[in-house]
Each structure stands twice: as C-alpha cells, then as structure tokens.
ZAPAKE-564183 format. One record per residue (C-alpha): x, y, z; residue in three letters. Coordinates in steps of 0.1 Angstrom, whole numbers, plus 2048, in hexadecimal, padded with zeros to 3 digits. Layout:
<pts>
XYZALA ...
</pts>
This chain:
<pts>
ABDB72116UNK AE2B72120UNK B00B6D10BUNK B0CB49105UNK B30B4410DUNK B43B2D0F6UNK B5DB13101UNK B70AF80F0UNK B73AD4100UNK B93ACD112UNK BA1AF110FUNK BB6AF912DUNK BB7B1F12EUNK B95B2F128UNK B89B49141UNK B68B5B147UNK B68B7D157UNK B4AB89169UNK B42BAB176UNK B28BA9191UNK B11BC7195UNK AF1BD01A7UNK AD3BCE18EUNK AC1BEC19FUNK ADEC0619DUNK AFABF7189UNK B14BFA1A5UNK B2EBDF1A9UNK B29BC31C3UNK B46BC61DBUNK B4FBA51EAUNK B72BAC1F6UNK B7DB92210UNK B63B79203UNK B63B611E5UNK B51B5B1C5UNK B49B3A1B5UNK B3CB2E193UNK B29B0D194UNK B27AFB172UNK B0EAE2167UNK AFFAD3147UNK AE0AE613CUNK ABEAD8149UNK ACFAC3164UNK AD4AC8189UNK AF7AB918EUNK B14AD1192UNK B31AC417EUNK B4BADA18FUNK B50AFC1A0UNK B69B17197UNK B75B301B1UNK B81B521A8UNK BA4B5B1B4UNK BA4B731D0UNK BBCB881BDUNK B9FB931A6UNK B90BB51ABUNK B74BAC1C3UNK B6FBD01CEUNK B63BD81ABUNK B4EBB81A8UNK B67BA6190UNK B6DB81190UNK B80B6C177UNK B79B46174UNK B94B31163UNK B8BB10154UNK BA3AF2151UNK BA2AD5139UNK B94ABE153UNK B78AD6158UNK B6FAD6133UNK B73AB112EUNK B4CAB0129UNK B35AA610CUNK B2FAC30F4UNK B0FAD50FAUNK AFEAEF10EUNK B09AF6133UNK AFFB1014DUNK B12B23168UNK B06B32189UNK B1AB4D19AUNK B1BB4D1C0UNK B2CB671D7UNK B34B611FBUNK B3AB8120EUNK B54B85229UNK B37B83243UNK B2FB60236UNK B0FB6C225UNK B08B5C204UNK AF9B6C1E4UNK AF1B591C4UNK AEEB6D1A5UNK ACBB68195UNK AD8B68171UNK AE4B46165UNK B02B4714DUNK AFFB3212EUNK B1BB1F11DUNK B20B0B0FEUNK B3CAF10FDUNK B46AE40DCUNK B5CAC70D3UNK B80ACE0C9UNK B8BAC70A5UNK 
</pts>
C-alpha cells in the first residue's frame, strides 16, 4: 500500500513532489520536452475534480515533477482522494503511471 499524503482544506501553498522511475530497473523516467499532470478525484468516484500540471522548469530529465495546489483546488469536502500521474512525452506518446496516489484532506480549524 502506498503512503497517504495529507492536505488541509483551502490551503494555498502545499506541493507534492514525485520522482518517476522504471519499476524494472529503478532508472529515472526522462520526459524532457514533454509534460506531466496529476489528475485529482474523490476516492471511489470517476469524476476528475481538477488537473495540476508540473512546471516545465522541474527536473524532467531525472523524472522529477512538483505539483502545487491552490486554495480553490482544496475547496473540497474533507475525506479521501486519489491522484493519477500522466506523462506526455515530446513525441506525443502518453504513459499513465499504474500506482494511484492516495490523499486525505482534513478540514481547517
């Protein structure tokens, strides 16, 4: 089971950094010239609530992408959510990572 990333409702600055590697040999996935997205949805639903795009200034050559959340993204009900990471290579080919990221969003005080 994966880690559960914790977030707080309406926060405007949290970030999640992912390092994408090949499962078979552990090498970084190089997607320079492409893009990387995180699709976010409520757990056990099919509706994508929002999509975050990693800035192209991230270290794509070493498989690194950082996704920044805004307060409007996190204006959701407290509970469990899921994220799916998708890479689009410079060739236009798309690869979706198999592992689903798990999130827990709690209410603010």
